[in-house]
N, C-alpha and C positions, 0 to 999 in steps of 0.2 A: 402280467408284469407292468406296475404302475410307472408312469411317464416321471423322469427325474426333474424335480422342481428346486433349484436351488436357494429360493427363499423359504423352503419349508425344511431345510436343512437344520438338524439340530445343533450343529456345531462340533467341535471336537472334544470328546471326554465330557467333562462337567461343564464346559465354557458355552453359554448359549451362543446361537448362530449370529445374532447382531454384534455381540462383542468380539466373537472370533473373526468377523469380517472386517474388524477396524484395523487400520495401519498403524499398530500399536507402537513401532519404532517412530514415525513422525509424530504421533500424538507425545509420546516421551519427549522428543527432540523439542517440540513447541513449548511444553511445559517446562522444560530445561532454561529455553530462552527467555519465558516469562517470569520463572523463579529468579531467574539472575538479574531480571530487570527490576523485580522487588527489592532485591539485596541494595542494587545500585540506589535506589530512591531513598531506601532506609539511609544509607551512609550519606547521601546528598542532604537528608533533612538533620544531619548530625547525629544519627542514633535514634531519631524519634519516627514513630510510624505514621506520621501525619500524611504521608503521600505514598508510603508502601502499603499501608493498610487498605484504602480504597483502590489502588491499584490491583492488589491481589483479588480482592472481592468483585471487581469488574472482569479480572481475568478468568474466574472460575465462572462467572455467570456466561460470558462470551464463548468460553470453551465449550459449555453445556449447550449453548446455541449452536457452535459449529458440529458437534455430535448429532444435533437433531437434524441440521441440513445435510449431513451425510446420508441421512436415510430417504431423502428426496430422490426420486428417480430423475436421471439426466433429460429424459423426454419432457419432464414437467419444467425444467429449467429453459428448454428451448421454447414450450409453450407460452411460459411467462415472461420472456426476454422483451418483447415489444411493449406489453402493459405494465412492466417494472420501469422500462425507461420513460414511458408516458407519465407514470405517477410522480416520478422523481423530478421530471422536468417541471410538472405542475408545480410540486413543492419548490422548486427552485423560484418559479414566479412569484410562490407565496411568500418567499423570503424577501423578495423585492418589495412586496406590498406591506406584509404584516411582520416581518423578521425582526428578532430581538438583537438590540445592539450590545456586542460584549468586546472589551478591548479594542474599541475603535471601529469594529467591523460588524457588518450586519450578515451573520452567517447561520444563525439559528431560527427555527420555525418552533415557536412555543404552542403546542396543543393541548396545554393545560396539565395533564398528568405527567407528561414528558416534553423534553426539548431534544428536537431532532436537527441534526446538520445535514440535509440532503446533498450537500456536494459530496460528502464523504461516500454516500450511498450510490451516487452517480459514478464514482470509480468503477464499481462492480458492474452498475448497470449497462455503461458505454460498452464496455466487453462482451456482454451477453447480446446487447442488440446488434452491435456490429457483426458478431459471429453469425446470429441468426440470419442477418441480411445476406451474409455471403454463403450461406447455407442454401438459401433459397435461390441465390442468382446462378444462373446457368454458368457452367465453366468456360464457354465461349465468350461470354460477356465480361470476364475479370478484367480484360486488357481493354475495355472500353471505358468512354468517359462516364457511364453510369457508375462504374466501380469505384469513382473516386467523387463524383459530385454528391451522391446522396449519402454515403456514410460522412464525407466531409461536412455536409450541413448537420449531420447527427451528431458530430463532434463539437463542432463550432458553436451551436446554440447554447448548451449547457456551459461549455467554456467561457463563452461571453458573459453569460449571467454570473458566473462565479466571479470573473474578473471585476464585475460591478460591485461586488460585496465589500471591499476588494480582497481577493486571496489568489494572487498570483501562482503560489505553489500548487495549489490544489487543482487551478486550471491547468497548469503544465501537466499534473499528473493525469487527469481526465483526456487531453489531447494526446499523450504518451500512449496511454493504454488503448485508445481507439486506432491511433496511427499504426501500432505494433500489429493489431488483428488485420489492417488493411495490409499490410506488409506480408505478414505470414499467408494471407489468404492469396496472394500472387498478383496484386496489382504491380504493374510493371515499375522498376527501380528509376527509370527516366522522369516519370511523373513525380516520383519523391525528389529527385534531385532538382526538377523545376520548381517544386513547392519549397525546397530549401533555399534556393537562389532567391525566390520571391521575398522569402522571409528575410533572408540576409539584407536585401535592398530595403526592406521596410523597418528595419531595426531602429536606425535613426528616428523616424517617425513615431514608432512606438515608445522610445525612451523619451522623446520630446514632448508628446500631446496624448498619449493613452496611459503611461505609467502615473501613478501618484508619486507626491514628492518624496515620500519615504520609499517607494520602490525603486525609483530612479536613483536615490542616494545609495542604495544597497548594490546596485549594479557598479556605480562609480567606486564604491569602495572596496568593492571585489577586484577591480582593476588596479587600485592603488591603495591597499588597507593601511599603509603608514602615514598617508596625506592628513588623517584626522584619528590618531589613535585613541584618544580620549572622548571623541563623538561617536561618529558613525562607524568607525573602524573598531569602536572598543570590544564588542562582542568576538571578532574574528582575533583580533590581538589575545585577549584573555582565553580564548579557547585553544590557541597555539602554544600558550604558555604552560596551560595545564596538562596539554598532550605531552609537550616535550618535557615537562618536570617529572612525569611518570616514568620515564627511561624504558628499559626493556621489561622490567618487571613490577613496576609501580612502587607507590610508598606504603601500601597495606591498606587493607580494608578500614574504613572510618578515619583513616589517616590523610584524607586530602585536605589541601589548604585552600585551594583558589575557590571551591565551592564553599567549603565551611566557613570562610571568611567573607563571602559575598562579593569575591572579585569576578567571579565569572557568573554573567547574568544568564537567566534561564537554564541553570545547571541541572534542574530536574525535567525539563521539557526539551526543547529544541537541541540543548547542547549536553543532552544526558552522556552521550558518548564521550565527551572531554572529561566529564565528572569520572566517568568509569575507568578512563584510560590514565587518569592520574594516579587512580589506586592501583589499578592491576595492570599497568604499562601496556606495552607493544603485545606481549604476549596475550594478555586479555583481550585486546583488540583484534587479533588474529584469529583467537578461538571464537568470538562474536561473528566475524566474517565467514569463518568455516562452517558454524551452524546454520547460519542463514543460505549459505552455498548448498548446503545439504538439502535444505527446505525447497529451494527454488529448483535445484536438480530433480528432486523428487517430483515436483509439480510438471516440469517438462517432459519427465518420463511417463507420467500420467498420459499426457497428450499424445505423446508417441504411440501409447498401447492403445488409444481410444479408436473405435471403428469408425466413428462418423465424422465429418469434416466440422459439426458444430463442437463435438467434444474436444477435438484437437485444437480448434482455434480458441475455445475459451480456457480450456487448461493452460495454453501458452500465454494467452492475454492476461489471466489472474497471476501466472506466475512471474511474467514481467512488471505487473503492477507492484508486487511484493519487492522485486528487484529494484524498481525505480525508487520506491520508498528508503530502501537501504542505501543505494548508490548516491541519491541527491543528499540525504542526510549526513553519510560520512564525508562527501566532497564539500558539502556547506561548512562542517564543522572543522575540516582541515584547511578552509581556506582555499578549496579547489573550486568552488561554485559560488556564486551569490546566496546571501542569506535569505530564503523563500519561505521559511515556515514549515518545513516538511520534518515532522518528528520521526524518530527512530522506532519503528513498530516494535510492540512488545516489550520496550525497555522505556522509553519517554513517558512520562507522567500523562495522563489523559486516556479518554475512553474512545475518541474517534478513529485514530489510527488503529488501535488495538481492535476495534470492532470490525472495521473494514478489512485488516489482515486475517481475522479468524473467519469471517465470512468467506473469504477467498479460500482458507483451508478446508472450511466445512463444503464448499461447492467441489473442490478438488478431490475430498474424500468421497464424495457422492459419484464422482467420474470414475474414482478409482474402485470402488465398490462394483460399478458396472462391469469394470474389465476383468475383476476377480471371477465373478460370476459367468462372465463369457468363456473365460479359461476353464473354470471348472466344467462346463458343459461340453467345451471342445475335448476335454480330457476323459470325460464321462462316454 
């Protein structure tokens, strides 16, 4: 009798094994979010495809990339964790030396045939690298200084380089992803509390001496947006008007006025949620939140089912990376957080957040595929 090999399984019925092993419910959910984002951008452009068309093409390409990443074995991600971190760190240094300037920020590395934003890729790499570190660290040393000092430095270096670009939002995302892995790995809570207290004490220094003028104004505007409603507080004020005017069920598709009349700045990028809620209302916003909640819940469930420490930490870290995208953007658009330039993944126009989110989904599908194969062997 031949030994059972799940990779040699021919699938179910006429469906090939590689297709049968994919989590189709999640794929359809992601496609639904991305498709809805295309509709939002079509409306934001006044019924023209100038943003919707490239967004849809990029989504199809990155979704195909995610499906290819799902075929990579999890042990390969473990093997590549540190090399990828090192590569993207070198690329961040390259941005400081040779980076292209766009919109007043130096964030892009021009390789001739393609322009890459290494800071976006670092959001994924920091999760992989920190998870690999704690997989290698003996459990007895998790509560020691080594468990804080080394990953802390691994997080601080790329976050500091990103701050120099300057890009406060991405630096916060990198920091949040790495700290999440540290917390879930079992680093004592008292060390996090000490770090939080130290950060709270240093906030005045950061605001006065580290942040750029426009970043400092964003923080001050968040604390009192009505102080300059036609200046630094204009974005938040118009965003709140757009969301409030949508009511329960919105004004209807293509019937938004704040974005169509150009009252709402960046209505197709950072403030795409406000554009959507003006036309689809509170119910549309709740459906978007539920869709992302289902995606994040699935990612966390993948981590719970993963057999090894690396898989558990990676799945949890990537899921919370998607969560931070959604939470920070929604809080920012509703005036509950400073404007830090974090887009709403799969809905806001642009390829960087879309790429990062679908890379996270691809790696999660890779871990999920391993879990399914392990369960198949167990039941065999």
